[in-house]
N, C-alpha and C positions, 0 to 999 in steps of 0.2 A: 643251424637251428637244432635244438635238442629234441629228443623224442618226448612226446607227451603221452596221451592215452588214446585209445580206441583202435579200431581194427586197421592195421596196416602192417606191411611187412618191410623190414629193413635188413639190409645186408651190406657187407663191405667186401668188395672184391679186391683182393690183393694179397689182399683186401678183404672186403667183407661186404655184406649186404645188410642193411639195417632195417628194422621194422618196428612198428609201433603196435597196434593191434592190427597186425597185418597178416595177411594170408597170402601164401604163394602156393600155386597149385603145381602138380607134377606132370601136367600134360606134356610139357616140353621134354620130359625125360623119355617119353615114348616117341617123340618126333623131332629130335635135334636136327638142325640144318646139316647139309653135307659138309663134312670136315669139322663139324662142331662137336663139342662134348657137353653133356648135361652136368650141371653143378649139383643137382638134387635128384636122388634116386627114388623119391616118392615114398620112402619107407622110414628113414631115420636120418641122423645127422652125420653119417659117414662123409668125411671130407670137409667137415666144418668144426669150428670151435667157438666158444664165447670169449670175448675180450673187451675190456673196458676201453673207452675212447682214449686214445693216446697217439702221439706221433709215431708212425711205424719205425722211424729211426731210433726212437727212444727204446722201443721194445727190442730191436735188434742189438742195442748196446748193452742190454741186461746180461749178467753172467748166467751160466747154466742153471744155478740154483734159483736165481730170481725169475728166470723164464718159467721154470717148472712151477714155482709158486703162483705166478700170474696165470698160467694156463689152468692150474688146479682151481683157482678162484673163479676163473671164467667157466669152467665145466660145472661147478656148483651152481653158478648163477644161471647158466643155460638150462639146467635141469629144472629150475624154479619157474622160469619165465617163458620158455619156448617148448613147443610140442609139435609132433607130426600127427595129423588126424585126417583120415580119409584122403590121403595123398596130398595134403596141404600142410605147409609150415605156418604155424600160428604163434604169435607173440602177444603177451598181455599188455603191452605198452610200457613195460618196465625192463630193467636189467641190462646186461652187457649186450654188445653188438654180436650178431651172428657173422662169423668171419671165415672165409674160405681158408683151408689149410694150405692150398697152393697159391703162390704168387703169380700174377699175370702182368704182361706188358701191354701191348696194343690189343684191344679187344673189340668184339662185337657181341653184346650181351642182350639176350631177350628174356624178359621176365614178366610174368602175369602177377598182378597184385590186386588186392581188395582192401579198402579202408572203411572204417566205421565213423560214426559221428565224432567230431572233435579229434579225429586222428591226425597225427603229426609225426612224420618219419622221413626216411630218406635212404639213399644208396650211396655209400662211399666207394670211390674208385681208387685203387691202389692205396687204400687207407685214408684218402683225403675226402673231407666232406664238401659238398654233397649234392646229389640230385634230389630235389625236394619232392616229398609226397605229403599232401595234407588235405584236410576237409575244406574245399574251396567255398563251401556255403556257410562256414562258421563266422558269424559277425565279428567276434573278438579277434579273429586272425586277419581281418581285412587290413588293419593298419600295418601288417607285416607283408602284405602283398598276396595273401592266399586267394583273394578273389580273382587273381590272374591265372590261377590254376597250378597244377603240378608240373614237374619236369625241369624247372629252372635250376641254375647253378647257384643255389641260395647263398652260399658263403662268398661268392664273388663280390668285389667292391660295388657299392651302390652306383648304378648307371653303367656298369661294365656290360659288354655283350654277354648274353647268356644268363645274366642275373635273373631276369624275368622271362617267363616263357613267351614265345612269339604269339601264341594263341591259346585260348582256353580249350583244352582237349579232353578234360576229365569226363568220365561217365558218371552218372548219379552215384551218390554214396551207397556202399554195399553192393555195387556191381563190379564185375571184373574189368580191369584195365590191362593194357599191354604196353610195356616199354621196349623199344629197340634202341640200344645205346651203342654208339660207335666212338671209340677213343683211340687216337693215334698221337703218341706223345701227350701233350697237354690239351690238344685240340679235340673238342668233344661235340658230337651231334646227338640230339635226343629226339626220337619220335615217340609220341604218346598216342596210342590208338590210331596209328598210321598218319598222324599229323606232325609235321616238323615243328618242334617247340624250341629247340636250340640248334643253331646253325654254325657248326665249325668254330665254336667259341673256346677260348682258353678256360680250363678249369684251374683257377688260381690255387696255389698251394697254401692252404689255410695255415699250415704249420710253420711257414716262413714269416709269418707276421710278427 
């Protein structure tokens, strides 16, 4: 699902984290779990870059000049659509994806996010879409499954495990939510506000379609 508008945060870990008018707060920068590292320093985009949606393999296949150009365009786009304010990452619902400089393998990721009305965003893992975030109260999104809530592996095949969240766990729009995401290989578990919404399901590789 593509980003639309309103408050959400998106990122891609690999990746990147993607957001829509999203907000991510820096509280975890002050209290990372034992053995964990914080991806956001609460001040600026150190450790991050903007990048348009593309197969990570295609990016890696670019020659040095092409990579430099792509990253320059991403930096320009990031400056237009992303900002850090009061220890929070905020996106206006437009632009490139916020992508971590570092690549990650198996992960446990904790992220706080807030989304506004009609928000539609998500989190890419290893550059692969996506753990869905959206306004579950928006009537026009219901036909796509938004009424089931956030946290599902939205780009999985219809009917596949993980495609839809196991339970509606979103807090009211404009309130903070917390994801705990565990991925080993392609097997992915997602907790939203301490409720299991995806249980050890495969995150299908969207780019192999």
